[in-house]
Backbone atoms as SQL, in Angstrom:
CREATE TABLE atoms (id INTEGER PRIMARY KEY, chain TEXT, resi INTEGER, resn TEXT, atom TEXT, x REAL, y REAL, z REAL);
INSERT INTO atoms VALUES
  (1, 'A', 1, 'UNK', 'N', 54.754, 48.595, 12.385),
  (2, 'A', 1, 'UNK', 'CA', 53.719, 49.227, 11.617),
  (3, 'A', 1, 'UNK', 'C', 52.750, 48.170, 11.093),
  (4, 'A', 2, 'UNK', 'N', 51.480, 48.473, 11.154),
  (5, 'A', 2, 'UNK', 'CA', 50.449, 47.543, 10.678),
  (6, 'A', 2, 'UNK', 'C', 49.890, 48.005, 9.343),
  (7, 'A', 3, 'UNK', 'N', 49.648, 47.044, 8.481),
  (8, 'A', 3, 'UNK', 'CA', 49.010, 47.307, 7.197),
  (9, 'A', 3, 'UNK', 'C', 47.922, 46.264, 7.011),
  (10, 'A', 4, 'UNK', 'N', 46.756, 46.692, 6.496),
  (11, 'A', 4, 'UNK', 'CA', 45.639, 45.770, 6.295),
  (12, 'A', 4, 'UNK', 'C', 45.179, 45.865, 4.846),
  (13, 'A', 5, 'UNK', 'N', 45.048, 44.705, 4.195),
  (14, 'A', 5, 'UNK', 'CA', 44.481, 44.654, 2.856),
  (15, 'A', 5, 'UNK', 'C', 43.436, 43.546, 2.825),
  (16, 'A', 6, 'UNK', 'N', 42.461, 43.682, 1.938),
  (17, 'A', 6, 'UNK', 'CA', 41.409, 42.687, 1.782),
  (18, 'A', 6, 'UNK', 'C', 41.747, 41.800, 0.594),
  (19, 'A', 7, 'UNK', 'N', 41.704, 40.489, 0.831),
  (20, 'A', 7, 'UNK', 'CA', 42.098, 39.513, -0.182),
  (21, 'A', 7, 'UNK', 'C', 40.995, 38.506, -0.445),
  (22, 'A', 8, 'UNK', 'N', 41.097, 37.867, -1.600),
  (23, 'A', 8, 'UNK', 'CA', 40.246, 36.721, -1.912),
  (24, 'A', 8, 'UNK', 'C', 41.087, 35.720, -2.681),
  (25, 'A', 9, 'UNK', 'N', 41.158, 34.520, -2.171),
  (26, 'A', 9, 'UNK', 'CA', 41.875, 33.426, -2.822),
  (27, 'A', 9, 'UNK', 'C', 40.840, 32.560, -3.530),
  (28, 'A', 10, 'UNK', 'N', 40.927, 32.459, -4.848),
  (29, 'A', 10, 'UNK', 'CA', 39.889, 31.768, -5.618),
  (30, 'A', 10, 'UNK', 'C', 40.220, 30.327, -5.982),
  (31, 'A', 11, 'UNK', 'N', 41.491, 30.010, -6.073),
  (32, 'A', 11, 'UNK', 'CA', 41.874, 28.682, -6.552),
  (33, 'A', 11, 'UNK', 'C', 42.882, 28.032, -5.603),
  (34, 'A', 12, 'UNK', 'N', 43.103, 26.766, -5.823),
  (35, 'A', 12, 'UNK', 'CA', 44.114, 26.043, -5.051),
  (36, 'A', 12, 'UNK', 'C', 45.500, 26.617, -5.340),
  (37, 'A', 13, 'UNK', 'N', 45.729, 27.049, -6.572),
  (38, 'A', 13, 'UNK', 'CA', 47.006, 27.683, -6.923),
  (39, 'A', 13, 'UNK', 'C', 47.186, 28.975, -6.118),
  (40, 'A', 14, 'UNK', 'N', 46.127, 29.786, -6.007),
  (41, 'A', 14, 'UNK', 'CA', 46.186, 31.004, -5.194),
  (42, 'A', 14, 'UNK', 'C', 46.556, 30.654, -3.755),
  (43, 'A', 15, 'UNK', 'N', 45.925, 29.624, -3.234),
  (44, 'A', 15, 'UNK', 'CA', 46.169, 29.183, -1.860),
  (45, 'A', 15, 'UNK', 'C', 47.638, 28.791, -1.665),
  (46, 'A', 16, 'UNK', 'N', 48.167, 27.980, -2.574),
  (47, 'A', 16, 'UNK', 'CA', 49.568, 27.539, -2.471),
  (48, 'A', 16, 'UNK', 'C', 50.527, 28.724, -2.547),
  (49, 'A', 17, 'UNK', 'N', 50.289, 29.635, -3.492),
  (50, 'A', 17, 'UNK', 'CA', 51.161, 30.797, -3.630),
  (51, 'A', 17, 'UNK', 'C', 51.066, 31.718, -2.409),
  (52, 'A', 18, 'UNK', 'N', 49.854, 31.880, -1.879),
  (53, 'A', 18, 'UNK', 'CA', 49.674, 32.695, -0.677),
  (54, 'A', 18, 'UNK', 'C', 50.473, 32.101, 0.479),
  (55, 'A', 19, 'UNK', 'N', 50.368, 30.787, 0.671),
  (56, 'A', 19, 'UNK', 'CA', 51.066, 30.143, 1.780),
  (57, 'A', 19, 'UNK', 'C', 52.580, 30.249, 1.615),
  (58, 'A', 20, 'UNK', 'N', 53.077, 30.142, 0.407),
  (59, 'A', 20, 'UNK', 'CA', 54.516, 30.307, 0.173),
  (60, 'A', 20, 'UNK', 'C', 54.960, 31.708, 0.575),
  (61, 'A', 21, 'UNK', 'N', 54.179, 32.723, 0.188),
  (62, 'A', 21, 'UNK', 'CA', 54.519, 34.107, 0.530),
  (63, 'A', 21, 'UNK', 'C', 54.399, 34.348, 2.034),
  (64, 'A', 22, 'UNK', 'N', 53.348, 33.807, 2.639),
  (65, 'A', 22, 'UNK', 'CA', 53.113, 34.033, 4.069),
  (66, 'A', 22, 'UNK', 'C', 54.198, 33.399, 4.933),
  (67, 'A', 23, 'UNK', 'N', 54.624, 32.208, 4.580),
  (68, 'A', 23, 'UNK', 'CA', 55.623, 31.531, 5.413),
  (69, 'A', 23, 'UNK', 'C', 56.993, 32.192, 5.319),
  (70, 'A', 24, 'UNK', 'N', 57.220, 33.001, 4.283),
  (71, 'A', 24, 'UNK', 'CA', 58.508, 33.673, 4.120),
  (72, 'A', 24, 'UNK', 'C', 58.537, 35.063, 4.760),
  (73, 'A', 25, 'UNK', 'N', 57.427, 35.492, 5.347),
  (74, 'A', 25, 'UNK', 'CA', 57.375, 36.813, 5.971),
  (75, 'A', 25, 'UNK', 'C', 58.318, 36.897, 7.170),
  (76, 'A', 26, 'UNK', 'N', 58.964, 38.037, 7.316),
  (77, 'A', 26, 'UNK', 'CA', 59.805, 38.275, 8.488),
  (78, 'A', 26, 'UNK', 'C', 58.977, 38.746, 9.679),
  (79, 'A', 27, 'UNK', 'N', 57.851, 39.380, 9.400),
  (80, 'A', 27, 'UNK', 'CA', 56.991, 39.890, 10.468),
  (81, 'A', 27, 'UNK', 'C', 55.870, 38.910, 10.783),
  (82, 'A', 28, 'UNK', 'N', 54.788, 39.442, 11.313),
  (83, 'A', 28, 'UNK', 'CA', 53.628, 38.644, 11.693),
  (84, 'A', 28, 'UNK', 'C', 52.476, 38.931, 10.737),
  (85, 'A', 29, 'UNK', 'N', 51.570, 37.975, 10.581),
  (86, 'A', 29, 'UNK', 'CA', 50.403, 38.164, 9.722),
  (87, 'A', 29, 'UNK', 'C', 49.199, 37.464, 10.340),
  (88, 'A', 30, 'UNK', 'N', 48.057, 38.155, 10.297),
  (89, 'A', 30, 'UNK', 'CA', 46.803, 37.596, 10.786),
  (90, 'A', 30, 'UNK', 'C', 45.774, 37.667, 9.671),
  (91, 'A', 31, 'UNK', 'N', 44.967, 36.646, 9.512),
  (92, 'A', 31, 'UNK', 'CA', 43.858, 36.637, 8.567),
  (93, 'A', 31, 'UNK', 'C', 42.580, 36.792, 9.395),
  (94, 'A', 32, 'UNK', 'N', 41.801, 37.799, 9.051),
  (95, 'A', 32, 'UNK', 'CA', 40.626, 38.143, 9.855),
  (96, 'A', 32, 'UNK', 'C', 39.391, 38.151, 8.965),
  (97, 'A', 33, 'UNK', 'N', 38.376, 37.428, 9.432),
  (98, 'A', 33, 'UNK', 'CA', 37.098, 37.389, 8.718),
  (99, 'A', 33, 'UNK', 'C', 35.999, 37.345, 9.771),
  (100, 'A', 34, 'UNK', 'N', 35.351, 38.477, 9.956),
  (101, 'A', 34, 'UNK', 'CA', 34.325, 38.564, 10.997),
  (102, 'A', 34, 'UNK', 'C', 34.939, 38.316, 12.358),
  (103, 'A', 35, 'UNK', 'N', 34.414, 37.351, 13.076),
  (104, 'A', 35, 'UNK', 'CA', 34.902, 37.003, 14.408),
  (105, 'A', 35, 'UNK', 'C', 36.116, 36.070, 14.367),
  (106, 'A', 36, 'UNK', 'N', 36.419, 35.528, 13.193),
  (107, 'A', 36, 'UNK', 'CA', 37.523, 34.581, 13.049),
  (108, 'A', 36, 'UNK', 'C', 38.829, 35.323, 12.803),
  (109, 'A', 37, 'UNK', 'N', 39.842, 34.966, 13.576),
  (110, 'A', 37, 'UNK', 'CA', 41.155, 35.603, 13.491),
  (111, 'A', 37, 'UNK', 'C', 42.197, 34.488, 13.613),
  (112, 'A', 38, 'UNK', 'N', 42.901, 34.198, 12.499),
  (113, 'A', 38, 'UNK', 'CA', 43.867, 33.094, 12.496),
  (114, 'A', 38, 'UNK', 'C', 45.252, 33.579, 12.075),
  (115, 'A', 39, 'UNK', 'N', 46.250, 32.823, 12.428),
  (116, 'A', 39, 'UNK', 'CA', 47.614, 33.080, 11.984),
  (117, 'A', 39, 'UNK', 'C', 47.656, 32.854, 10.477),
  (118, 'A', 40, 'UNK', 'N', 48.089, 33.855, 9.719),
  (119, 'A', 40, 'UNK', 'CA', 48.108, 33.744, 8.257),
  (120, 'A', 40, 'UNK', 'C', 49.189, 32.777, 7.767),
  (121, 'A', 41, 'UNK', 'N', 50.045, 32.311, 8.646),
  (122, 'A', 41, 'UNK', 'CA', 51.049, 31.324, 8.275),
  (123, 'A', 41, 'UNK', 'C', 50.549, 29.900, 8.526),
  (124, 'A', 42, 'UNK', 'N', 49.310, 29.784, 9.019),
  (125, 'A', 42, 'UNK', 'CA', 48.713, 28.485, 9.315),
  (126, 'A', 42, 'UNK', 'C', 47.959, 27.963, 8.094),
  (127, 'A', 43, 'UNK', 'N', 48.432, 26.854, 7.563),
  (128, 'A', 43, 'UNK', 'CA', 47.802, 26.265, 6.383),
  (129, 'A', 43, 'UNK', 'C', 46.336, 25.932, 6.649),
  (130, 'A', 44, 'UNK', 'N', 46.063, 25.294, 7.755),
  (131, 'A', 44, 'UNK', 'CA', 44.693, 24.922, 8.097),
  (132, 'A', 44, 'UNK', 'C', 43.830, 26.159, 8.331),
  (133, 'A', 45, 'UNK', 'N', 44.384, 27.163, 9.005),
  (134, 'A', 45, 'UNK', 'CA', 43.634, 28.388, 9.265),
  (135, 'A', 45, 'UNK', 'C', 43.235, 29.087, 7.982),
  (136, 'A', 46, 'UNK', 'N', 44.156, 29.240, 7.043),
  (137, 'A', 46, 'UNK', 'CA', 43.853, 29.908, 5.772),
  (138, 'A', 46, 'UNK', 'C', 42.908, 29.058, 4.931),
  (139, 'A', 47, 'UNK', 'N', 43.094, 27.747, 4.925),
  (140, 'A', 47, 'UNK', 'CA', 42.201, 26.873, 4.161),
  (141, 'A', 47, 'UNK', 'C', 40.762, 27.016, 4.635),
  (142, 'A', 48, 'UNK', 'N', 40.566, 27.120, 5.940),
  (143, 'A', 48, 'UNK', 'CA', 39.197, 27.229, 6.461),
  (144, 'A', 48, 'UNK', 'C', 38.605, 28.607, 6.197),
  (145, 'A', 49, 'UNK', 'N', 39.418, 29.635, 6.252),
  (146, 'A', 49, 'UNK', 'CA', 38.902, 30.994, 6.092),
  (147, 'A', 49, 'UNK', 'C', 38.669, 31.345, 4.614),
  (148, 'A', 50, 'UNK', 'N', 39.464, 30.799, 3.704),
  (149, 'A', 50, 'UNK', 'CA', 39.314, 31.141, 2.285),
  (150, 'A', 50, 'UNK', 'C', 38.034, 30.569, 1.701),
  (151, 'A', 51, 'UNK', 'N', 37.530, 29.487, 2.270),
  (152, 'A', 51, 'UNK', 'CA', 36.294, 28.877, 1.790),
  (153, 'A', 51, 'UNK', 'C', 35.086, 29.783, 1.995),
  (154, 'A', 52, 'UNK', 'N', 35.192, 30.713, 2.922),
  (155, 'A', 52, 'UNK', 'CA', 34.064, 31.590, 3.242),
  (156, 'A', 52, 'UNK', 'C', 34.103, 32.909, 2.473),
  (157, 'A', 53, 'UNK', 'N', 35.101, 33.098, 1.609),
  (158, 'A', 53, 'UNK', 'CA', 35.166, 34.310, 0.794),
  (159, 'A', 53, 'UNK', 'C', 36.361, 35.177, 1.136),
  (160, 'A', 54, 'UNK', 'N', 36.179, 36.472, 0.994),
  (161, 'A', 54, 'UNK', 'CA', 37.279, 37.411, 1.211),
  (162, 'A', 54, 'UNK', 'C', 37.599, 37.543, 2.703),
  (163, 'A', 55, 'UNK', 'N', 38.816, 38.009, 2.971),
  (164, 'A', 55, 'UNK', 'CA', 39.250, 38.214, 4.348),
  (165, 'A', 55, 'UNK', 'C', 40.249, 39.358, 4.387),
  (166, 'A', 56, 'UNK', 'N', 40.434, 39.926, 5.552),
  (167, 'A', 56, 'UNK', 'CA', 41.428, 40.976, 5.747),
  (168, 'A', 56, 'UNK', 'C', 42.738, 40.327, 6.183),
  (169, 'A', 57, 'UNK', 'N', 43.808, 40.769, 5.575),
  (170, 'A', 57, 'UNK', 'CA', 45.141, 40.325, 5.952),
  (171, 'A', 57, 'UNK', 'C', 45.817, 41.478, 6.671),
  (172, 'A', 58, 'UNK', 'N', 46.152, 41.272, 7.928),
  (173, 'A', 58, 'UNK', 'CA', 46.846, 42.284, 8.723),
  (174, 'A', 58, 'UNK', 'C', 48.302, 41.885, 8.833),
  (175, 'A', 59, 'UNK', 'N', 49.167, 42.731, 8.273),
  (176, 'A', 59, 'UNK', 'CA', 50.605, 42.489, 8.309),
  (177, 'A', 59, 'UNK', 'C', 51.220, 43.398, 9.366),
  (178, 'A', 60, 'UNK', 'N', 52.009, 42.824, 10.244),
  (179, 'A', 60, 'UNK', 'CA', 52.636, 43.559, 11.343),
  (180, 'A', 60, 'UNK', 'C', 54.146, 43.430, 11.213),
  (181, 'A', 61, 'UNK', 'N', 54.811, 44.574, 11.191),
  (182, 'A', 61, 'UNK', 'CA', 56.273, 44.620, 11.065),
  (183, 'A', 61, 'UNK', 'C', 56.773, 43.952, 9.784),
  (184, 'A', 62, 'UNK', 'N', 56.050, 44.154, 8.689),
  (185, 'A', 62, 'UNK', 'CA', 56.455, 43.633, 7.386),
  (186, 'A', 62, 'UNK', 'C', 56.814, 44.798, 6.478),
  (187, 'A', 63, 'UNK', 'N', 57.711, 44.567, 5.567),
  (188, 'A', 63, 'UNK', 'CA', 58.142, 45.614, 4.642),
  (189, 'A', 63, 'UNK', 'C', 57.117, 45.796, 3.521),
  (190, 'A', 64, 'UNK', 'N', 57.238, 46.905, 2.810),
  (191, 'A', 64, 'UNK', 'CA', 56.367, 47.157, 1.664),
  (192, 'A', 64, 'UNK', 'C', 56.591, 46.112, 0.577),
  (193, 'A', 65, 'UNK', 'N', 57.811, 45.639, 0.447),
  (194, 'A', 65, 'UNK', 'CA', 58.128, 44.599, -0.532),
  (195, 'A', 65, 'UNK', 'C', 57.371, 43.311, -0.195),
  (196, 'A', 66, 'UNK', 'N', 57.315, 42.974, 1.085),
  (197, 'A', 66, 'UNK', 'CA', 56.570, 41.785, 1.507),
  (198, 'A', 66, 'UNK', 'C', 55.078, 41.978, 1.260),
  (199, 'A', 67, 'UNK', 'N', 54.566, 43.165, 1.543),
  (200, 'A', 67, 'UNK', 'CA', 53.149, 43.467, 1.302),
  (201, 'A', 67, 'UNK', 'C', 52.813, 43.316, -0.171),
  (202, 'A', 68, 'UNK', 'N', 53.686, 43.769, -1.042),
  (203, 'A', 68, 'UNK', 'CA', 53.440, 43.719, -2.482),
  (204, 'A', 68, 'UNK', 'C', 53.224, 42.298, -2.996),
  (205, 'A', 69, 'UNK', 'N', 53.772, 41.312, -2.316),
  (206, 'A', 69, 'UNK', 'CA', 53.590, 39.917, -2.726),
  (207, 'A', 69, 'UNK', 'C', 52.126, 39.480, -2.638),
  (208, 'A', 70, 'UNK', 'N', 51.327, 40.178, -1.830),
  (209, 'A', 70, 'UNK', 'CA', 49.929, 39.801, -1.625),
  (210, 'A', 70, 'UNK', 'C', 48.961, 40.634, -2.464),
  (211, 'A', 71, 'UNK', 'N', 49.455, 41.648, -3.144),
  (212, 'A', 71, 'UNK', 'CA', 48.596, 42.566, -3.902),
  (213, 'A', 71, 'UNK', 'C', 47.826, 41.885, -5.027),
  (214, 'A', 72, 'UNK', 'N', 48.340, 40.800, -5.582),
  (215, 'A', 72, 'UNK', 'CA', 47.638, 40.161, -6.717),
  (216, 'A', 72, 'UNK', 'C', 46.307, 39.544, -6.305),
  (217, 'A', 73, 'UNK', 'N', 46.090, 39.343, -5.002),
  (218, 'A', 73, 'UNK', 'CA', 44.813, 38.808, -4.534),
  (219, 'A', 73, 'UNK', 'C', 43.920, 39.876, -3.912),
  (220, 'A', 74, 'UNK', 'N', 44.372, 41.110, -3.941),
  (221, 'A', 74, 'UNK', 'CA', 43.637, 42.205, -3.306),
  (222, 'A', 74, 'UNK', 'C', 42.338, 42.479, -4.078),
  (223, 'A', 75, 'UNK', 'N', 41.291, 42.741, -3.315),
  (224, 'A', 75, 'UNK', 'CA', 40.011, 43.126, -3.950),
  (225, 'A', 75, 'UNK', 'C', 39.609, 44.511, -3.477);
């Protein structure tokens, strides 16, 4: 099952917490911003995409509990 939420990471602390949550996912995650589509578990990919503003996070085969970890950055 796929779930998509729109996020914005504003600080370095947000970035670190996001990466901790993303790397612990059992399923797959993609960060999508316009034409850019990166693995949400990629530190470099998220660092480059967060600088440009908000992005869509697509979670695939993740539980609702895992999704809830990302809700604090939802816009």
